[in-house]
One Martini backbone bead per residue (centre of mass of N, CA, C, O) as a GRO file, in nm:
protein
  116
    1THR     BB    1  -8.105  -8.000  -0.057
    2PRO     BB    2  -8.251  -8.028  -0.356
    3ALA     BB    3  -8.226  -7.726  -0.428
    4ASN     BB    4  -7.922  -7.699  -0.371
    5LEU     BB    5  -7.822  -7.923  -0.553
    6ARG     BB    6  -7.922  -7.800  -0.816
    7ARG     BB    7  -7.779  -7.522  -0.790
    8VAL     BB    8  -7.487  -7.623  -0.771
    9CYS     BB    9  -7.477  -7.799  -1.025
   10ARG     BB   10  -7.538  -7.578  -1.225
   11ALA     BB   11  -7.289  -7.404  -1.158
   12GLY     BB   12  -7.066  -7.617  -1.186
   13LEU     BB   13  -7.126  -7.703  -1.484
   14ALA     BB   14  -7.100  -7.428  -1.607
   15ALA     BB   15  -6.803  -7.376  -1.523
   16ILE     BB   16  -6.669  -7.638  -1.636
   17HIS     BB   17  -6.823  -7.591  -1.946
   18GLY     BB   18  -6.874  -7.293  -2.033
   19GLN     BB   19  -7.158  -7.207  -1.926
   20GLY     BB   20  -7.459  -7.104  -1.864
   21VAL     BB   21  -7.694  -7.144  -1.635
   22ALA     BB   22  -7.939  -7.144  -1.840
   23ASP     BB   23  -7.818  -7.401  -2.011
   24ILE     BB   24  -7.878  -7.573  -1.760
   25GLN     BB   25  -8.053  -7.881  -1.735
   26ILE     BB   26  -8.273  -8.026  -1.528
   27ASP     BB   27  -8.373  -8.378  -1.537
   28GLY     BB   28  -8.301  -8.490  -1.238
   29LEU     BB   29  -8.331  -8.714  -0.959
   30GLU     BB   30  -8.100  -8.956  -0.779
   31GLY     BB   31  -8.105  -8.866  -0.509
   32PRO     BB   32  -7.772  -8.732  -0.487
   33VAL     BB   33  -7.825  -8.717  -0.807
   34VAL     BB   34  -7.774  -8.517  -1.086
   35ASN     BB   35  -7.946  -8.455  -1.391
   36ALA     BB   36  -7.790  -8.317  -1.687
   37SER     BB   37  -7.814  -8.062  -1.959
   38TRP     BB   38  -7.684  -7.946  -2.286
   39ARG     BB   39  -7.586  -7.769  -2.539
   40ALA     BB   40  -7.382  -7.835  -2.792
   41PRO     BB   41  -7.157  -7.618  -2.941
   42VAL     BB   42  -7.068  -7.786  -3.198
   43ASP     BB   43  -7.343  -7.977  -3.294
   44GLY     BB   44  -7.627  -7.929  -3.117
   45GLY     BB   45  -7.651  -8.124  -2.917
   46ARG     BB   46  -7.634  -8.328  -2.619
   47ARG     BB   47  -7.517  -8.287  -2.305
   48MET     BB   48  -7.431  -8.512  -2.035
   49ALA     BB   49  -7.475  -8.528  -1.666
   50GLN     BB   50  -7.349  -8.594  -1.345
   51CYS     BB   51  -7.415  -8.485  -0.999
   52ARG     BB   52  -7.231  -8.428  -0.690
   53ILE     BB   53  -7.209  -8.396  -0.326
   54ASP     BB   54  -6.913  -8.339  -0.112
   55ASP     BB   55  -6.963  -8.115   0.082
   56ASP     BB   56  -6.755  -7.886  -0.112
   57LEU     BB   57  -6.776  -8.098  -0.349
   58ILE     BB   58  -6.773  -8.132  -0.702
   59THR     BB   59  -6.910  -8.408  -0.884
   60TRP     BB   60  -6.857  -8.554  -1.210
   61LYS     BB   61  -7.035  -8.714  -1.500
   62PRO     BB   62  -7.041  -8.842  -1.789
   63VAL     BB   63  -7.299  -8.897  -2.038
   64GLY     BB   64  -7.288  -9.086  -2.335
   65VAL     BB   65  -7.015  -9.197  -2.385
   66THR     BB   66  -6.783  -9.364  -2.618
   67ILE     BB   67  -6.551  -9.365  -2.398
   68PRO     BB   68  -6.491  -9.565  -2.135
   69GLU     BB   69  -6.280  -9.386  -1.973
   70GLN     BB   70  -6.500  -9.143  -1.944
   71ASP     BB   71  -6.692  -9.340  -1.763
   72ARG     BB   72  -6.658  -9.128  -1.498
   73TRP     BB   73  -6.563  -8.991  -1.219
   74MET     BB   74  -6.413  -8.661  -1.152
   75ASN     BB   75  -6.191  -8.787  -0.888
   76GLN     BB   76  -5.898  -8.798  -0.989
   77ALA     BB   77  -5.601  -8.794  -1.054
   78GLY     BB   78  -5.584  -8.504  -1.276
   79ASP     BB   79  -5.835  -8.373  -1.182
   80PRO     BB   80  -6.027  -8.135  -1.127
   81VAL     BB   81  -6.112  -7.917  -0.847
   82THR     BB   82  -6.450  -7.864  -0.719
   83ARG     BB   83  -6.574  -7.586  -0.541
   84PHE     BB   84  -6.808  -7.454  -0.285
   85VAL     BB   85  -7.023  -7.165  -0.213
   86LEU     BB   86  -7.315  -7.099  -0.029
   87ASP     BB   87  -7.528  -6.790  -0.079
   88GLY     BB   88  -7.805  -6.860  -0.143
   89GLU     BB   89  -7.808  -6.772  -0.482
   90ARG     BB   90  -7.502  -6.776  -0.438
   91VAL     BB   91  -7.226  -6.926  -0.626
   92GLU     BB   92  -6.909  -7.034  -0.547
   93ILE     BB   93  -6.646  -7.115  -0.775
   94THR     BB   94  -6.367  -7.349  -0.743
   95GLN     BB   95  -6.099  -7.428  -0.967
   96THR     BB   96  -5.852  -7.683  -0.961
   97LEU     BB   97  -5.590  -7.753  -1.146
   98PRO     BB   98  -5.332  -7.969  -1.202
   99ASP     BB   99  -5.121  -7.706  -1.222
  100GLY     BB  100  -5.268  -7.499  -0.992
  101ALA     BB  101  -5.469  -7.348  -1.113
  102VAL     BB  102  -5.719  -7.082  -1.057
  103ASP     BB  103  -6.077  -7.073  -1.066
  104GLN     BB  104  -6.325  -6.806  -1.039
  105ILE     BB  105  -6.683  -6.796  -0.956
  106ALA     BB  106  -6.992  -6.607  -0.949
  107LEU     BB  107  -7.336  -6.729  -0.919
  108VAL     BB  108  -7.668  -6.692  -0.997
  109VAL     BB  109  -7.910  -6.936  -0.848
  110SER     BB  110  -8.216  -7.029  -0.890
  111ASP     BB  111  -8.484  -7.221  -0.800
  112ASP     BB  112  -8.561  -7.467  -1.067
  113GLN     BB  113  -8.682  -7.770  -1.133
  114ARG     BB  114  -8.647  -7.736  -1.457
  115GLY     BB  115  -8.370  -7.547  -1.499
  116ASN     BB  116  -8.458  -7.230  -1.587
   0.00000   0.00000   0.00000
């Protein structure tokens, strides 16, 4: 559902980028793709990304990058693999890094169409 898509993408992008769930703003939906943004920790600007869900896999793409090679979906060999389990408002995120290390986190994410 759109609500679950927003919820999972907020949790996934928060985990991937080391942000709090409340920091991830949902800016809109384009079919199965979520547009999101958050305050850049280094310069205070805005970072933007798109997110989509394929089965239990979270795939994301940076938006507004200046390096053309980075303007792609992060689903290639060498990219971390991010999976989720949705249990009501609880979203469990498991990220497997290219070196085989695994990070897990469980986040509570209520549905709020504004992303707050």
